[in-house]
N, CA, C, O and CB atoms as a CASP TS submission, in Angstrom:
PFRMAT TS
TARGET T0000
AUTHOR 0000-0000-0000
METHOD Language model
MODEL 1
PARENT N/A
ATOM      1  N   UNK     1      79.970  71.167 105.782  1.00  0.00           N
ATOM      2  CA  UNK     1      80.910  71.752 104.830  1.00  0.00           C
ATOM      3  C   UNK     1      81.612  72.975 105.428  1.00  0.00           C
ATOM      4  O   UNK     1      82.815  73.163 105.246  1.00  0.00           O
ATOM      5  CB  UNK     1      80.181  72.142 103.535  1.00  0.00           C
ATOM      6  N   UNK     2      80.841  73.805 106.146  1.00  0.00           N
ATOM      7  CA  UNK     2      81.429  74.995 106.755  1.00  0.00           C
ATOM      8  C   UNK     2      82.472  74.664 107.794  1.00  0.00           C
ATOM      9  O   UNK     2      83.460  75.384 107.935  1.00  0.00           O
ATOM     10  CB  UNK     2      80.361  75.836 107.376  1.00  0.00           C
ATOM     11  N   UNK     3      82.265  73.576 108.529  1.00  0.00           N
ATOM     12  CA  UNK     3      83.241  73.210 109.549  1.00  0.00           C
ATOM     13  C   UNK     3      84.552  72.735 108.926  1.00  0.00           C
ATOM     14  O   UNK     3      85.625  72.922 109.500  1.00  0.00           O
ATOM     15  CB  UNK     3      82.671  72.126 110.457  1.00  0.00           C
ATOM     16  N   UNK     4      84.456  72.123 107.754  1.00  0.00           N
ATOM     17  CA  UNK     4      85.668  71.681 107.055  1.00  0.00           C
ATOM     18  C   UNK     4      86.466  72.894 106.577  1.00  0.00           C
ATOM     19  O   UNK     4      87.690  72.927 106.703  1.00  0.00           O
ATOM     20  CB  UNK     4      85.308  70.762 105.855  1.00  0.00           C
ATOM     21  N   UNK     5      85.769  73.883 106.031  1.00  0.00           N
ATOM     22  CA  UNK     5      86.442  75.098 105.565  1.00  0.00           C
ATOM     23  C   UNK     5      87.079  75.835 106.737  1.00  0.00           C
ATOM     24  O   UNK     5      88.202  76.327 106.627  1.00  0.00           O
ATOM     25  CB  UNK     5      85.450  76.023 104.829  1.00  0.00           C
ATOM     26  N   UNK     6      86.367  75.913 107.857  1.00  0.00           N
ATOM     27  CA  UNK     6      86.921  76.542 109.050  1.00  0.00           C
ATOM     28  C   UNK     6      88.142  75.810 109.563  1.00  0.00           C
ATOM     29  O   UNK     6      89.130  76.433 109.953  1.00  0.00           O
ATOM     30  CB  UNK     6      85.879  76.613 110.134  1.00  0.00           C
ATOM     31  N   UNK     7      88.079  74.490 109.564  1.00  0.00           N
ATOM     32  CA  UNK     7      89.209  73.682 110.008  1.00  0.00           C
ATOM     33  C   UNK     7      90.419  73.897 109.111  1.00  0.00           C
ATOM     34  O   UNK     7      91.539  74.036 109.603  1.00  0.00           O
ATOM     35  CB  UNK     7      88.831  72.203 110.035  1.00  0.00           C
ATOM     36  N   UNK     8      90.204  73.925 107.802  1.00  0.00           N
ATOM     37  CA  UNK     8      91.292  74.154 106.849  1.00  0.00           C
ATOM     38  C   UNK     8      91.879  75.551 107.037  1.00  0.00           C
ATOM     39  O   UNK     8      93.095  75.726 106.956  1.00  0.00           O
ATOM     40  CB  UNK     8      90.791  73.975 105.399  1.00  0.00           C
ATOM     41  N   UNK     9      91.025  76.548 107.288  1.00  0.00           N
ATOM     42  CA  UNK     9      91.507  77.914 107.515  1.00  0.00           C
ATOM     43  C   UNK     9      92.360  77.991 108.775  1.00  0.00           C
ATOM     44  O   UNK     9      93.386  78.672 108.784  1.00  0.00           O
ATOM     45  CB  UNK     9      90.327  78.891 107.620  1.00  0.00           C
ATOM     46  N   UNK    10      91.959  77.315 109.820  1.00  0.00           N
ATOM     47  CA  UNK    10      92.731  77.310 111.066  1.00  0.00           C
ATOM     48  C   UNK    10      94.082  76.629 110.856  1.00  0.00           C
ATOM     49  O   UNK    10      95.108  77.116 111.330  1.00  0.00           O
ATOM     50  CB  UNK    10      91.945  76.600 112.189  1.00  0.00           C
ATOM     51  N   UNK    11      94.078  75.515 110.153  1.00  0.00           N
ATOM     52  CA  UNK    11      95.332  74.811 109.861  1.00  0.00           C
ATOM     53  C   UNK    11      96.255  75.698 109.025  1.00  0.00           C
ATOM     54  O   UNK    11      97.452  75.775 109.299  1.00  0.00           O
ATOM     55  CB  UNK    11      95.050  73.477 109.121  1.00  0.00           C
ATOM     56  N   UNK    12      95.704  76.372 107.999  1.00  0.00           N
ATOM     57  CA  UNK    12      96.508  77.258 107.154  1.00  0.00           C
ATOM     58  C   UNK    12      97.094  78.411 107.977  1.00  0.00           C
ATOM     59  O   UNK    12      98.244  78.800 107.778  1.00  0.00           O
ATOM     60  CB  UNK    12      95.653  77.813 105.991  1.00  0.00           C
ATOM     61  N   UNK    13      96.294  78.950 108.902  1.00  0.00           N
ATOM     62  CA  UNK    13      96.782  80.031 109.757  1.00  0.00           C
ATOM     63  C   UNK    13      97.987  79.568 110.573  1.00  0.00           C
ATOM     64  O   UNK    13      99.012  80.248 110.615  1.00  0.00           O
ATOM     65  CB  UNK    13      95.663  80.526 110.692  1.00  0.00           C
ATOM     66  N   UNK    14      97.862  78.414 111.217  1.00  0.00           N
ATOM     67  CA  UNK    14      98.951  77.938 112.061  1.00  0.00           C
ATOM     68  C   UNK    14     100.179  77.518 111.259  1.00  0.00           C
ATOM     69  O   UNK    14     101.302  77.649 111.746  1.00  0.00           O
ATOM     70  CB  UNK    14      98.476  76.782 112.901  1.00  0.00           C
ATOM     71  N   UNK    15      99.990  77.024 110.064  1.00  0.00           N
ATOM     72  CA  UNK    15     101.133  76.704 109.211  1.00  0.00           C
ATOM     73  C   UNK    15     101.877  77.984 108.837  1.00  0.00           C
ATOM     74  O   UNK    15     103.105  78.033 108.903  1.00  0.00           O
ATOM     75  CB  UNK    15     100.673  75.950 107.937  1.00  0.00           C
ATOM     76  N   UNK    16     101.128  79.027 108.441  1.00  0.00           N
ATOM     77  CA  UNK    16     101.751  80.317 108.127  1.00  0.00           C
ATOM     78  C   UNK    16     102.466  80.916 109.326  1.00  0.00           C
ATOM     79  O   UNK    16     103.572  81.445 109.213  1.00  0.00           O
ATOM     80  CB  UNK    16     100.708  81.293 107.621  1.00  0.00           C
ATOM     81  N   UNK    17     101.808  80.820 110.482  1.00  0.00           N
ATOM     82  CA  UNK    17     102.414  81.313 111.720  1.00  0.00           C
ATOM     83  C   UNK    17     103.730  80.596 111.992  1.00  0.00           C
ATOM     84  O   UNK    17     104.749  81.238 112.247  1.00  0.00           O
ATOM     85  CB  UNK    17     101.452  81.126 112.908  1.00  0.00           C
ATOM     86  N   UNK    18     103.712  79.284 111.938  1.00  0.00           N
ATOM     87  CA  UNK    18     104.897  78.485 112.260  1.00  0.00           C
ATOM     88  C   UNK    18     106.029  78.714 111.261  1.00  0.00           C
ATOM     89  O   UNK    18     107.190  78.836 111.649  1.00  0.00           O
ATOM     90  CB  UNK    18     104.535  77.004 112.298  1.00  0.00           C
ATOM     91  N   UNK    19     105.690  78.772 109.986  1.00  0.00           N
ATOM     92  CA  UNK    19     106.741  78.959 108.971  1.00  0.00           C
ATOM     93  C   UNK    19     107.380  80.334 109.097  1.00  0.00           C
ATOM     94  O   UNK    19     108.594  80.468 108.945  1.00  0.00           O
ATOM     95  CB  UNK    19     106.165  78.777 107.555  1.00  0.00           C
ATOM     96  N   UNK    20     106.558  81.380 109.380  1.00  0.00           N
ATOM     97  CA  UNK    20     107.129  82.709 109.578  1.00  0.00           C
ATOM     98  C   UNK    20     107.973  82.727 110.847  1.00  0.00           C
ATOM     99  O   UNK    20     109.054  83.315 110.863  1.00  0.00           O
ATOM    100  CB  UNK    20     106.016  83.779 109.653  1.00  0.00           C
ATOM    101  N   UNK    21     107.494  82.093 111.900  1.00  0.00           N
ATOM    102  CA  UNK    21     108.229  82.042 113.164  1.00  0.00           C
ATOM    103  C   UNK    21     109.598  81.404 112.966  1.00  0.00           C
ATOM    104  O   UNK    21     110.604  81.907 113.465  1.00  0.00           O
ATOM    105  CB  UNK    21     107.430  81.266 114.223  1.00  0.00           C
ATOM    106  N   UNK    22     109.629  80.296 112.236  1.00  0.00           N
ATOM    107  CA  UNK    22     110.880  79.581 112.009  1.00  0.00           C
ATOM    108  C   UNK    22     111.838  80.365 111.114  1.00  0.00           C
ATOM    109  O   UNK    22     113.053  80.278 111.295  1.00  0.00           O
ATOM    110  CB  UNK    22     110.597  78.225 111.394  1.00  0.00           C
ATOM    111  N   UNK    23     111.319  81.125 110.158  1.00  0.00           N
ATOM    112  CA  UNK    23     112.170  81.852 109.225  1.00  0.00           C
ATOM    113  C   UNK    23     112.375  83.300 109.589  1.00  0.00           C
ATOM    114  O   UNK    23     112.894  84.069 108.779  1.00  0.00           O
ATOM    115  CB  UNK    23     111.600  81.773 107.868  1.00  0.00           C
ATOM    116  N   UNK    24     111.981  83.697 110.793  1.00  0.00           N
ATOM    117  CA  UNK    24     112.067  85.104 111.205  1.00  0.00           C
ATOM    118  C   UNK    24     113.473  85.663 111.068  1.00  0.00           C
ATOM    119  O   UNK    24     113.638  86.838 110.740  1.00  0.00           O
ATOM    120  CB  UNK    24     111.603  85.256 112.637  1.00  0.00           C
ATOM    121  N   UNK    25     114.474  84.857 111.309  1.00  0.00           N
ATOM    122  CA  UNK    25     115.867  85.330 111.233  1.00  0.00           C
ATOM    123  C   UNK    25     116.277  85.718 109.815  1.00  0.00           C
ATOM    124  O   UNK    25     117.256  86.443 109.641  1.00  0.00           O
ATOM    125  CB  UNK    25     116.809  84.257 111.753  1.00  0.00           C
ATOM    126  N   UNK    26     115.562  85.260 108.816  1.00  0.00           N
ATOM    127  CA  UNK    26     115.885  85.603 107.430  1.00  0.00           C
ATOM    128  C   UNK    26     115.222  86.901 106.981  1.00  0.00           C
ATOM    129  O   UNK    26     115.448  87.349 105.857  1.00  0.00           O
ATOM    130  CB  UNK    26     115.467  84.476 106.508  1.00  0.00           C
ATOM    131  N   UNK    27     114.408  87.511 107.839  1.00  0.00           N
ATOM    132  CA  UNK    27     113.741  88.766 107.495  1.00  0.00           C
ATOM    133  C   UNK    27     114.596  89.948 107.919  1.00  0.00           C
ATOM    134  O   UNK    27     115.657  89.778 108.520  1.00  0.00           O
ATOM    135  CB  UNK    27     112.352  88.847 108.157  1.00  0.00           C
ATOM    136  N   UNK    28     114.129  91.136 107.604  1.00  0.00           N
ATOM    137  CA  UNK    28     114.821  92.355 108.000  1.00  0.00           C
ATOM    138  C   UNK    28     114.367  92.827 109.378  1.00  0.00           C
ATOM    139  O   UNK    28     114.890  93.812 109.899  1.00  0.00           O
ATOM    140  CB  UNK    28     114.589  93.453 106.967  1.00  0.00           C
ATOM    141  N   UNK    29     113.405  92.136 109.967  1.00  0.00           N
ATOM    142  CA  UNK    29     112.907  92.517 111.282  1.00  0.00           C
ATOM    143  C   UNK    29     113.851  92.020 112.360  1.00  0.00           C
ATOM    144  O   UNK    29     114.481  90.971 112.220  1.00  0.00           O
ATOM    145  CB  UNK    29     111.494  91.965 111.512  1.00  0.00           C
ATOM    146  N   UNK    30     113.941  92.792 113.445  1.00  0.00           N
ATOM    147  CA  UNK    30     114.806  92.390 114.548  1.00  0.00           C
ATOM    148  C   UNK    30     114.041  92.211 115.852  1.00  0.00           C
ATOM    149  O   UNK    30     114.584  91.673 116.817  1.00  0.00           O
ATOM    150  CB  UNK    30     115.902  93.407 114.738  1.00  0.00           C
ATOM    151  N   UNK    31     112.796  92.653 115.893  1.00  0.00           N
ATOM    152  CA  UNK    31     111.992  92.508 117.097  1.00  0.00           C
ATOM    153  C   UNK    31     110.525  92.354 116.717  1.00  0.00           C
ATOM    154  O   UNK    31     110.177  92.403 115.537  1.00  0.00           O
ATOM    155  CB  UNK    31     112.188  93.717 118.038  1.00  0.00           C
ATOM    156  N   UNK    32     109.676  92.170 117.699  1.00  0.00           N
ATOM    157  CA  UNK    32     108.227  91.988 117.516  1.00  0.00           C
ATOM    158  C   UNK    32     107.899  90.699 116.765  1.00  0.00           C
ATOM    159  O   UNK    32     107.015  90.677 115.909  1.00  0.00           O
ATOM    160  CB  UNK    32     107.639  93.182 116.763  1.00  0.00           C
ATOM    161  N   UNK    33     108.604  89.649 117.086  1.00  0.00           N
ATOM    162  CA  UNK    33     108.414  88.362 116.417  1.00  0.00           C
ATOM    163  C   UNK    33     106.985  87.830 116.583  1.00  0.00           C
ATOM    164  O   UNK    33     106.358  87.431 115.603  1.00  0.00           O
ATOM    165  CB  UNK    33     109.409  87.343 116.960  1.00  0.00           C
ATOM    166  N   UNK    34     106.474  87.824 117.807  1.00  0.00           N
ATOM    167  CA  UNK    34     105.145  87.270 118.069  1.00  0.00           C
ATOM    168  C   UNK    34     104.033  88.056 117.372  1.00  0.00           C
ATOM    169  O   UNK    34     103.203  87.441 116.704  1.00  0.00           O
ATOM    170  CB  UNK    34     104.887  87.240 119.563  1.00  0.00           C
ATOM    171  N   UNK    35     103.977  89.383 117.494  1.00  0.00           N
ATOM    172  CA  UNK    35     102.902  90.100 116.796  1.00  0.00           C
ATOM    173  C   UNK    35     102.987  89.975 115.273  1.00  0.00           C
ATOM    174  O   UNK    35     101.962  89.865 114.600  1.00  0.00           O
ATOM    175  CB  UNK    35     102.933  91.564 117.180  1.00  0.00           C
ATOM    176  N   UNK    36     104.192  89.992 114.740  1.00  0.00           N
ATOM    177  CA  UNK    36     104.339  89.867 113.293  1.00  0.00           C
ATOM    178  C   UNK    36     103.919  88.485 112.808  1.00  0.00           C
ATOM    179  O   UNK    36     103.345  88.352 111.727  1.00  0.00           O
ATOM    180  CB  UNK    36     105.781  90.146 112.882  1.00  0.00           C
ATOM    181  N   UNK    37     104.199  87.467 113.596  1.00  0.00           N
ATOM    182  CA  UNK    37     103.790  86.118 113.226  1.00  0.00           C
ATOM    183  C   UNK    37     102.289  85.932 113.416  1.00  0.00           C
ATOM    184  O   UNK    37     101.637  85.287 112.594  1.00  0.00           O
ATOM    185  CB  UNK    37     104.558  85.083 114.049  1.00  0.00           C
ATOM    186  N   UNK    38     101.738  86.486 114.484  1.00  0.00           N
ATOM    187  CA  UNK    38     100.320  86.306 114.786  1.00  0.00           C
ATOM    188  C   UNK    38      99.416  87.053 113.809  1.00  0.00           C
ATOM    189  O   UNK    38      98.323  86.582 113.497  1.00  0.00           O
ATOM    190  CB  UNK    38     100.032  86.767 116.198  1.00  0.00           C
ATOM    191  N   UNK    39      99.856  88.197 113.331  1.00  0.00           N
ATOM    192  CA  UNK    39      99.037  89.017 112.439  1.00  0.00           C
ATOM    193  C   UNK    39      99.374  88.822 110.967  1.00  0.00           C
ATOM    194  O   UNK    39      99.027  89.661 110.136  1.00  0.00           O
ATOM    195  CB  UNK    39      99.194  90.468 112.797  1.00  0.00           C
ATOM    196  N   UNK    40     100.039  87.737 110.643  1.00  0.00           N
ATOM    197  CA  UNK    40     100.517  87.556 109.274  1.00  0.00           C
ATOM    198  C   UNK    40      99.432  87.649 108.203  1.00  0.00           C
ATOM    199  O   UNK    40      99.714  88.216 107.148  1.00  0.00           O
ATOM    200  CB  UNK    40     101.188  86.240 109.165  1.00  0.00           C
ATOM    201  N   UNK    41      98.211  87.136 108.392  1.00  0.00           N
ATOM    202  CA  UNK    41      97.246  87.258 107.290  1.00  0.00           C
ATOM    203  C   UNK    41      96.882  88.715 106.977  1.00  0.00           C
ATOM    204  O   UNK    41      96.777  89.094 105.811  1.00  0.00           O
ATOM    205  CB  UNK    41      95.981  86.482 107.627  1.00  0.00           C
ATOM    206  N   UNK    42      96.692  89.520 108.013  1.00  0.00           N
ATOM    207  CA  UNK    42      96.337  90.930 107.799  1.00  0.00           C
ATOM    208  C   UNK    42      97.496  91.710 107.206  1.00  0.00           C
ATOM    209  O   UNK    42      97.317  92.498 106.276  1.00  0.00           O
ATOM    210  CB  UNK    42      95.899  91.576 109.111  1.00  0.00           C
ATOM    211  N   UNK    43      98.677  91.488 107.746  1.00  0.00           N
ATOM    212  CA  UNK    43      99.845  92.208 107.254  1.00  0.00           C
ATOM    213  C   UNK    43     100.211  91.794 105.834  1.00  0.00           C
ATOM    214  O   UNK    43     100.698  92.609 105.050  1.00  0.00           O
ATOM    215  CB  UNK    43     101.026  91.979 108.177  1.00  0.00           C
ATOM    216  N   UNK    44      99.980  90.550 105.510  1.00  0.00           N
ATOM    217  CA  UNK    44     100.276  90.050 104.167  1.00  0.00           C
ATOM    218  C   UNK    44      99.425  90.779 103.126  1.00  0.00           C
ATOM    219  O   UNK    44      99.894  91.078 102.028  1.00  0.00           O
ATOM    220  CB  UNK    44     100.031  88.527 104.090  1.00  0.00           C
ATOM    221  N   UNK    45      98.180  91.058 103.480  1.00  0.00           N
ATOM    222  CA  UNK    45      97.270  91.761 102.577  1.00  0.00           C
ATOM    223  C   UNK    45      97.604  93.250 102.502  1.00  0.00           C
ATOM    224  O   UNK    45      97.553  93.843 101.424  1.00  0.00           O
ATOM    225  CB  UNK    45      95.821  91.570 103.032  1.00  0.00           C
ATOM    226  N   UNK    46      97.946  93.855 103.643  1.00  0.00           N
ATOM    227  CA  UNK    46      98.013  95.305 103.741  1.00  0.00           C
ATOM    228  C   UNK    46      99.391  95.925 103.500  1.00  0.00           C
ATOM    229  O   UNK    46      99.472  97.131 103.266  1.00  0.00           O
ATOM    230  CB  UNK    46      97.545  95.706 105.067  1.00  0.00           C
ATOM    231  N   UNK    47     100.461  95.160 103.547  1.00  0.00           N
ATOM    232  CA  UNK    47     101.777  95.773 103.575  1.00  0.00           C
ATOM    233  C   UNK    47     102.733  95.084 102.603  1.00  0.00           C
ATOM    234  O   UNK    47     103.026  93.897 102.742  1.00  0.00           O
ATOM    235  CB  UNK    47     102.344  95.733 104.985  1.00  0.00           C
ATOM    236  N   UNK    48     103.213  95.837 101.626  1.00  0.00           N
ATOM    237  CA  UNK    48     104.116  95.279 100.618  1.00  0.00           C
ATOM    238  C   UNK    48     105.452  94.838 101.225  1.00  0.00           C
ATOM    239  O   UNK    48     105.972  93.779 100.876  1.00  0.00           O
ATOM    240  CB  UNK    48     104.364  96.304  99.515  1.00  0.00           C
ATOM    241  N   UNK    49     105.998  95.637 102.119  1.00  0.00           N
ATOM    242  CA  UNK    49     107.262  95.285 102.761  1.00  0.00           C
ATOM    243  C   UNK    49     107.125  93.985 103.556  1.00  0.00           C
ATOM    244  O   UNK    49     108.029  93.150 103.549  1.00  0.00           O
ATOM    245  CB  UNK    49     107.731  96.426 103.683  1.00  0.00           C
ATOM    246  N   UNK    50     105.994  93.818 104.237  1.00  0.00           N
ATOM    247  CA  UNK    50     105.774  92.590 104.987  1.00  0.00           C
ATOM    248  C   UNK    50     105.663  91.401 104.043  1.00  0.00           C
ATOM    249  O   UNK    50     106.171  90.323 104.351  1.00  0.00           O
ATOM    250  CB  UNK    50     104.515  92.705 105.850  1.00  0.00           C
ATOM    251  N   UNK    51     105.007  91.577 102.901  1.00  0.00           N
ATOM    252  CA  UNK    51     104.900  90.483 101.922  1.00  0.00           C
ATOM    253  C   UNK    51     106.278  90.030 101.471  1.00  0.00           C
ATOM    254  O   UNK    51     106.530  88.832 101.351  1.00  0.00           O
ATOM    255  CB  UNK    51     104.065  90.921 100.701  1.00  0.00           C
ATOM    256  N   UNK    52     107.168  90.976 101.223  1.00  0.00           N
ATOM    257  CA  UNK    52     108.521  90.625 100.806  1.00  0.00           C
ATOM    258  C   UNK    52     109.263  89.877 101.922  1.00  0.00           C
ATOM    259  O   UNK    52     109.952  88.890 101.663  1.00  0.00           O
ATOM    260  CB  UNK    52     109.300  91.892 100.404  1.00  0.00           C
ATOM    261  N   UNK    53     109.118  90.348 103.148  1.00  0.00           N
ATOM    262  CA  UNK    53     109.781  89.684 104.268  1.00  0.00           C
ATOM    263  C   UNK    53     109.141  88.338 104.572  1.00  0.00           C
ATOM    264  O   UNK    53     109.835  87.404 104.974  1.00  0.00           O
ATOM    265  CB  UNK    53     109.742  90.569 105.508  1.00  0.00           C
ATOM    266  N   UNK    54     107.844  88.223 104.388  1.00  0.00           N
ATOM    267  CA  UNK    54     107.163  86.940 104.599  1.00  0.00           C
ATOM    268  C   UNK    54     107.685  85.914 103.601  1.00  0.00           C
ATOM    269  O   UNK    54     107.952  84.768 103.961  1.00  0.00           O
ATOM    270  CB  UNK    54     105.622  87.099 104.460  1.00  0.00           C
ATOM    271  N   UNK    55     107.827  86.330 102.352  1.00  0.00           N
ATOM    272  CA  UNK    55     108.372  85.432 101.336  1.00  0.00           C
ATOM    273  C   UNK    55     109.802  85.025 101.678  1.00  0.00           C
ATOM    274  O   UNK    55     110.189  83.869 101.504  1.00  0.00           O
ATOM    275  CB  UNK    55     108.329  86.099  99.954  1.00  0.00           C
ATOM    276  N   UNK    56     110.572  85.978 102.161  1.00  0.00           N
ATOM    277  CA  UNK    56     111.951  85.699 102.558  1.00  0.00           C
ATOM    278  C   UNK    56     111.992  84.705 103.726  1.00  0.00           C
ATOM    279  O   UNK    56     112.863  83.836 103.776  1.00  0.00           O
ATOM    280  CB  UNK    56     112.670  87.007 102.946  1.00  0.00           C
ATOM    281  N   UNK    57     111.054  84.838 104.653  1.00  0.00           N
ATOM    282  CA  UNK    57     111.015  83.926 105.804  1.00  0.00           C
ATOM    283  C   UNK    57     110.631  82.516 105.378  1.00  0.00           C
ATOM    284  O   UNK    57     111.114  81.547 105.965  1.00  0.00           O
ATOM    285  CB  UNK    57     110.028  84.437 106.860  1.00  0.00           C
ATOM    286  N   UNK    58     109.779  82.379 104.375  1.00  0.00           N
ATOM    287  CA  UNK    58     109.328  81.060 103.964  1.00  0.00           C
ATOM    288  C   UNK    58     110.354  80.328 103.113  1.00  0.00           C
ATOM    289  O   UNK    58     110.348  79.099 103.049  1.00  0.00           O
ATOM    290  CB  UNK    58     108.037  81.177 103.210  1.00  0.00           C
ATOM    291  N   UNK    59     111.221  81.068 102.470  1.00  0.00           N
ATOM    292  CA  UNK    59     112.257  80.428 101.657  1.00  0.00           C
ATOM    293  C   UNK    59     113.333  79.856 102.571  1.00  0.00           C
ATOM    294  O   UNK    59     113.846  80.541 103.457  1.00  0.00           O
ATOM    295  CB  UNK    59     112.875  81.434 100.645  1.00  0.00           C
ATOM    296  N   UNK    60     113.656  78.619 102.345  1.00  0.00           N
ATOM    297  CA  UNK    60     114.640  77.965 103.210  1.00  0.00           C
ATOM    298  C   UNK    60     115.933  77.958 102.592  1.00  0.00           C
ATOM    299  O   UNK    60     116.892  77.448 103.172  1.00  0.00           O
ATOM    300  CB  UNK    60     114.261  76.590 103.547  1.00  0.00           C
TER
END
């Protein structure tokens, strides 16, 4: 059961990474694409501005 949860968490991480990466141009950020995409779970929890930009990146 734990391996299934871990697998789902890894898949969710990469989906979030990819969707933010693809929608980066719709955010207010102009640089640091890789760190912002890689740290999305932590930044999503800790930073209101990042949450708004993350939502903007996911909207197509």
